Backbone bond lengths (Angstrom), bond angles and torsions (degrees), N, CA, C in turn:
res aa  C-N    CA-C-N  psi(-1)  N-CA   C-N-CA  omega(-1)  CA-C   N-CA-C  phi
1 M - - - 1.425 - - 1.519 108.25 -
2 A 1.314 117.76 135.87 1.464 121.88 179.99 1.521 108.25 -116.53
3 T 1.337 116.70 146.05 1.449 121.50 -178.99 1.520 108.04 -134.79
4 L 1.306 116.86 135.50 1.445 123.34 176.95 1.498 107.12 -115.10
5 L 1.325 118.60 118.91 1.454 122.89 179.89 1.510 109.02 -122.57
6 V 1.352 116.51 146.55 1.450 120.90 177.61 1.534 107.27 -118.72
7 F 1.301 117.14 120.78 1.467 123.29 -179.46 1.526 107.09 -122.84
8 G 1.310 116.69 110.03 1.481 121.26 175.66 1.499 113.47 49.73
9 G 1.330 117.24 40.45 1.465 121.93 178.28 1.505 114.08 90.32
10 A 1.326 118.53 -12.34 1.469 120.84 178.78 1.520 108.02 -95.05
11 V 1.315 116.98 137.67 1.449 121.53 -179.26 1.517 108.00 -99.95
12 V 1.314 115.46 128.74 1.449 122.04 178.27 1.523 106.95 -115.58
13 F 1.312 117.36 125.83 1.446 122.00 -177.90 1.535 106.85 -121.02
14 S 1.318 116.66 119.43 1.466 117.91 178.67 1.501 109.77 -120.35
15 V 1.307 114.88 148.28 1.447 122.05 -178.87 1.517 108.21 -126.84
16 A 1.343 117.24 126.71 1.444 121.29 175.42 1.514 107.39 -102.61
17 L 1.320 117.42 125.30 1.453 122.50 -178.60 1.505 109.48 -107.67
18 A 1.312 117.33 137.96 1.457 121.82 175.38 1.520 107.66 -119.17
19 S 1.324 116.29 143.39 1.443 121.31 -177.98 1.495 109.20 -148.00
20 C 1.355 116.46 150.31 1.449 120.13 178.46 1.500 111.24 -87.93
21 S 1.324 118.82 -16.19 1.447 120.73 -179.56 1.521 110.31 -86.75
22 S 1.312 116.56 167.40 1.444 119.75 -178.18 1.516 113.26 -78.18
23 S 1.311 117.11 -13.90 1.459 120.03 177.14 1.522 109.23 -124.67
24 P 1.338 117.65 100.16 1.461 121.06 -178.50 1.501 110.46 -68.47
25 P 1.354 116.76 152.50 1.460 120.26 177.60 1.512 110.31 -63.15
26 A 1.302 116.79 144.43 1.463 121.97 178.55 1.511 108.68 -77.24
27 P 1.336 118.18 134.60 1.457 120.05 176.35 1.532 110.01 -68.76
28 V 1.326 115.13 148.62 1.453 121.77 179.17 1.517 107.41 -95.99
29 V 1.325 116.09 123.17 1.462 121.13 -179.47 1.507 107.28 -122.11
30 S 1.320 116.10 130.27 1.469 118.81 175.91 1.507 108.98 -129.92
31 T 1.301 115.25 145.66 1.459 120.76 176.83 1.507 108.99 -129.56
32 S 1.313 115.12 160.21 1.456 119.74 178.37 1.497 108.19 -144.45
33 T 1.317 117.49 136.95 1.450 121.07 176.99 1.512 112.02 -100.90
34 S 1.345 117.23 -4.21 1.467 119.16 -178.41 1.517 113.36 -86.91
35 S 1.313 117.02 -11.40 1.456 120.10 -177.43 1.531 109.71 -116.66
36 P 1.319 120.01 135.89 1.451 121.27 -179.12 1.525 113.31 -75.55
37 S 1.324 118.93 -9.68 1.445 119.84 -179.18 1.505 110.15 -135.82
38 T 1.333 115.21 156.92 1.478 120.85 178.68 1.517 106.99 -124.69
39 T 1.315 116.47 136.93 1.436 120.50 177.67 1.522 108.55 -107.72
40 L 1.336 116.14 126.26 1.447 122.35 177.18 1.519 106.83 -113.74
41 S 1.331 116.14 138.29 1.440 117.54 178.68 1.519 109.70 -133.99
42 A 1.299 114.00 150.18 1.459 122.88 177.11 1.525 106.15 -157.08
43 P 1.324 118.38 163.43 1.465 118.99 176.56 1.511 110.75 -55.93
44 A 1.318 116.75 137.65 1.469 121.64 -176.77 1.511 112.13 -54.99
45 S 1.296 117.88 -33.73 1.451 118.93 -176.46 1.536 112.02 -73.41
46 S 1.342 118.77 -11.35 1.457 119.14 -178.22 1.509 113.27 -106.73
47 V 1.341 118.23 -0.81 1.452 120.52 -179.82 1.532 109.26 -107.68
48 A 1.304 116.08 127.02 1.445 122.40 179.40 1.538 108.23 -88.31
49 A 1.320 116.71 111.83 1.456 120.97 179.89 1.532 108.52 -80.88
50 L 1.317 115.91 132.69 1.443 119.78 -177.81 1.518 107.09 -131.85
51 T 1.320 116.35 121.15 1.436 121.05 179.33 1.523 108.47 -82.52
52 T 1.312 116.33 129.59 1.450 119.38 178.72 1.518 109.78 -115.09
53 T 1.305 115.40 150.32 1.443 121.85 177.53 1.507 107.21 -126.10
54 A 1.288 117.86 113.81 1.469 121.66 178.26 1.511 108.59 -91.64
55 V 1.322 116.93 128.55 1.441 122.59 177.33 1.507 105.97 -117.29
56 T 1.329 115.91 120.22 1.461 119.95 175.65 1.518 106.40 -109.75
57 G 1.317 116.39 107.49 1.455 120.09 -177.31 1.533 110.24 95.93
58 P 1.299 116.27 -170.42 1.457 119.77 -175.67 1.533 111.93 -68.20
59 C 1.348 114.98 153.58 1.465 121.36 176.24 1.525 108.70 -73.23
60 T 1.338 115.28 135.48 1.452 119.16 179.05 1.531 112.77 -110.93
61 S 1.361 116.29 0.82 1.472 119.24 174.64 1.516 108.32 -142.18
62 T 1.321 115.92 150.28 1.465 119.54 -178.99 1.528 111.72 -65.30
63 Q 1.335 116.30 -44.60 1.463 120.21 -178.98 1.530 111.40 -66.30
64 G 1.322 116.96 -42.30 1.456 120.45 178.74 1.507 112.73 -63.01
65 C 1.295 116.64 -35.70 1.464 122.20 179.08 1.539 109.74 -68.62
66 A 1.326 117.08 -46.41 1.487 120.81 177.95 1.511 110.82 -62.67
67 Q 1.337 117.56 -43.98 1.468 121.45 179.87 1.522 110.92 -62.84
68 A 1.306 117.50 -39.19 1.468 121.30 179.10 1.518 109.95 -62.98
69 L 1.338 118.15 -45.68 1.458 120.76 -178.93 1.523 109.24 -62.98
70 Y 1.322 117.97 -42.80 1.472 122.10 179.10 1.557 109.78 -59.40
71 S 1.313 117.05 -44.19 1.469 121.21 -179.34 1.531 111.06 -64.96
72 Y 1.316 116.41 -43.07 1.462 119.73 178.67 1.526 111.40 -63.67
73 W 1.333 115.94 -37.31 1.475 120.69 176.12 1.520 110.07 -64.16
74 A 1.328 116.90 -45.90 1.456 121.27 -179.40 1.521 110.77 -61.65
75 N 1.333 117.70 -31.32 1.458 121.84 179.93 1.527 112.83 -92.80
76 G 1.331 117.26 0.25 1.476 120.44 179.01 1.515 114.03 69.93
77 D 1.344 118.48 26.44 1.445 122.36 -175.11 1.527 111.92 -103.85
78 Q 1.334 116.62 86.43 1.467 121.06 -179.16 1.526 112.60 -69.75
79 T 1.315 116.60 -29.33 1.477 119.96 -179.99 1.537 110.46 -63.67
80 E 1.334 116.28 -48.94 1.458 120.16 178.61 1.539 111.02 -67.85
81 A 1.347 115.75 -36.44 1.473 119.85 179.16 1.512 110.67 -57.43
82 A 1.334 116.62 -35.42 1.455 121.12 -179.19 1.515 112.30 -66.51
83 Q 1.322 118.42 -15.12 1.467 122.01 178.29 1.514 112.13 -78.77
84 V 1.369 117.00 -20.45 1.459 119.88 -175.13 1.551 112.94 -121.13
85 A 1.353 116.20 2.65 1.475 119.69 -175.65 1.528 109.98 -146.18
86 S 1.327 114.39 155.50 1.444 120.14 174.19 1.526 109.41 -67.23
87 S 1.307 116.80 161.88 1.471 120.63 179.99 1.529 111.48 -61.24
88 S 1.345 117.47 -36.95 1.464 119.14 179.43 1.533 110.00 -69.18
89 A 1.313 119.57 -37.75 1.468 121.77 177.76 1.522 111.57 -66.02
90 V 1.326 117.08 -39.04 1.464 121.14 176.01 1.511 109.68 -61.81
91 S 1.328 117.09 -45.86 1.489 120.92 178.26 1.513 110.73 -61.32
92 Q 1.349 116.64 -40.81 1.473 120.02 -178.17 1.526 111.41 -66.52
93 I 1.317 119.86 -42.57 1.449 119.65 -177.03 1.531 111.57 -73.69
94 F 1.346 117.00 -36.48 1.455 120.19 -178.86 1.533 112.68 -83.88
95 A 1.340 117.80 0.45 1.463 120.57 175.85 1.531 111.42 -65.15
96 A 1.320 116.16 -26.62 1.472 121.25 175.94 1.520 107.92 -120.16
97 P 1.323 117.91 133.29 1.475 118.70 -179.46 1.523 111.59 -70.43
98 Y 1.312 114.56 149.55 1.452 120.80 173.43 1.516 106.45 -72.79
99 G 1.302 117.29 125.24 1.466 119.20 -178.69 1.513 109.83 -136.12
100 Q 1.339 114.32 131.21 1.456 118.38 178.21 1.514 110.39 -83.51
101 L 1.337 114.97 149.06 1.472 122.60 178.30 1.499 108.38 -98.75
102 Q 1.309 117.47 136.79 1.453 122.34 177.94 1.533 109.69 -86.62
103 T 1.321 117.18 124.96 1.464 121.12 178.60 1.534 107.48 -125.02
104 N 1.342 115.98 173.05 1.467 120.32 176.35 1.527 112.17 -62.45
105 E 1.318 117.43 -25.73 1.462 121.59 178.84 1.517 112.42 -89.92
106 G 1.343 117.29 -0.82 1.461 121.01 -178.20 1.526 110.12 115.71
107 P 1.346 116.80 -178.93 1.450 119.45 -177.92 1.513 111.87 -72.03
108 V 1.333 114.52 143.79 1.461 121.88 175.28 1.509 109.01 -132.97
109 G 1.308 116.22 158.74 1.444 121.12 177.29 1.523 111.97 -67.21
110 P 1.329 117.44 164.06 1.464 119.82 -177.26 1.537 112.68 -67.67
111 Y 1.309 117.51 -20.32 1.468 122.12 179.49 1.504 107.38 -122.93
112 Q 1.334 116.85 120.32 1.440 120.84 -174.26 1.522 114.12 -89.56
113 S 1.316 119.13 -15.74 1.470 119.66 177.60 1.508 110.99 -138.15
114 G 1.288 115.26 143.10 1.438 119.77 177.07 1.534 110.54 137.42
115 P 1.291 116.36 170.65 1.466 124.99 3.71 1.538 111.41 -88.17
116 A 1.311 113.63 144.29 1.468 120.89 168.58 1.514 105.68 -106.65
117 C 1.315 117.19 118.28 1.462 121.61 -174.96 1.521 111.53 -112.45
118 T 1.320 114.41 141.24 1.475 118.94 174.72 1.520 108.80 -71.88
119 A 1.328 115.66 156.44 1.467 120.43 -179.30 1.536 111.75 -80.84
120 S 1.308 116.83 -18.14 1.464 120.34 -179.10 1.525 110.86 -75.27
121 V 1.329 115.05 158.98 1.469 121.28 176.47 1.508 106.94 -124.34
122 P 1.327 119.51 125.35 1.460 125.69 4.02 1.539 111.06 -65.57
123 A 1.317 114.48 146.95 1.477 121.15 -177.38 1.506 109.48 -96.89
124 T 1.335 116.27 149.87 1.460 122.46 170.76 1.508 106.72 -109.59
125 C 1.325 117.04 121.26 1.447 122.66 177.99 1.524 107.83 -109.95
126 T 1.327 115.99 128.48 1.464 121.62 -172.86 1.530 111.89 -122.55
127 W 1.305 115.56 134.98 1.475 124.00 169.07 1.516 107.24 -110.40
128 T 1.310 117.34 142.59 1.447 122.20 -178.79 1.515 109.85 -118.68
129 G 1.324 116.65 133.63 1.456 123.32 176.97 1.508 108.84 -130.10
130 Q 1.290 115.74 -170.86 1.460 120.15 179.25 1.523 109.28 -68.61
131 D 1.314 115.96 112.11 1.456 123.69 177.77 1.539 113.54 59.37
132 Q 1.317 118.63 25.80 1.448 120.51 179.92 1.514 111.72 -157.22
133 Q 1.337 114.51 158.70 1.460 120.65 175.34 1.516 108.50 -136.27
134 L 1.326 114.68 151.99 1.458 122.41 173.36 1.530 104.88 -119.31
135 Q 1.323 116.81 124.74 1.463 120.67 -179.38 1.528 109.18 -119.99
136 M 1.323 115.59 135.54 1.466 121.91 175.20 1.512 108.17 -121.37
137 T 1.311 114.98 136.16 1.465 120.84 171.96 1.523 106.56 -98.50
138 V 1.345 115.65 125.74 1.464 122.20 -178.81 1.532 106.14 -114.62
139 S 1.338 115.57 121.47 1.457 122.13 -175.21 1.517 110.80 -120.31
140 P 1.343 116.32 161.62 1.462 118.96 176.41 1.538 109.34 -65.58
141 A 1.338 115.82 139.79 1.476 121.56 177.06 1.528 109.39 -108.10
142 A 1.321 116.55 -32.46 1.446 126.08 178.24 1.511 105.57 -162.20
143 P 1.332 119.57 169.57 1.459 119.16 178.64 1.542 111.47 -55.20
144 G 1.339 115.87 121.47 1.458 121.98 179.30 1.516 114.67 77.14
145 E 1.312 118.77 6.46 1.460 122.44 -179.46 1.525 109.69 -126.64
146 F 1.354 115.25 150.67 1.452 121.28 -176.96 1.528 110.89 -134.47
147 Q 1.323 114.66 160.77 1.462 121.52 172.32 1.523 109.54 -149.20
148 V 1.319 117.00 150.56 1.451 121.49 174.87 1.521 106.91 -74.60
149 T 1.359 115.91 128.44 1.458 119.74 -177.17 1.552 112.90 -113.11
150 E 1.336 116.48 -12.79 1.475 118.81 179.92 1.512 109.65 -155.55
151 V 1.333 116.67 144.04 1.449 123.50 176.24 1.532 108.03 -129.74
152 K 1.318 116.60 129.51 1.477 122.70 177.85 1.503 109.87 -127.78
153 R 1.336 115.47 145.31 1.455 122.51 172.33 1.519 106.64 -112.77
154 L 1.337 116.93 130.49 1.444 121.78 -179.23 1.514 109.80 -120.53
155 G 1.325 117.08 137.47 1.453 120.90 178.46 1.502 111.49 76.63
156 G 1.351 115.89 -164.97 1.462 122.60 177.30 1.443 112.87 62.17
C-alpha cells in the first residue's frame, strides 16, 4: 500500500510492504540533489489524493477559509488550523481523526462532496459523506476577513 501525504508543502510518500518470508525485501530509495523536484509514482488505486489549500494570512472568503480548515484537519496540522479558525472550532474538528474510507476504487476522504457554502454571512459550509455531514460556520473576524467559528458533525 502506498500513501501520499502533504504536510505544510512537504510531500511524504510511504510504502508498506508485505511479504510471506521472514525477511522482507528492502525498499529501494534514491535521492538526487541535481534536480529541484522529485517524481514519485505508484498505481493510481493505491495513492490517496488529498487536496490542500494553503492560506497565508487571514481568510478573505468564507469558502476558502472552510476549505483551508478541512485541509489542515486532513493533514493533522492543528497549528495551521489555528490560523483560520477559533480555538473552539479547532478543538471541534480535531475531536475526531480524519480517516479515509477504503473503496473498490481506492481510498477516499470521509466526505465525498463539499464544501457547499451559503451566500449569507455568517456562512454555513457543508461537506457530505456516506450517512454523515460536516458543517462549518464561517464568521467575520475583521473587515474583509473570516474565520471558522464552529464545526458540527451530523449523522453517521
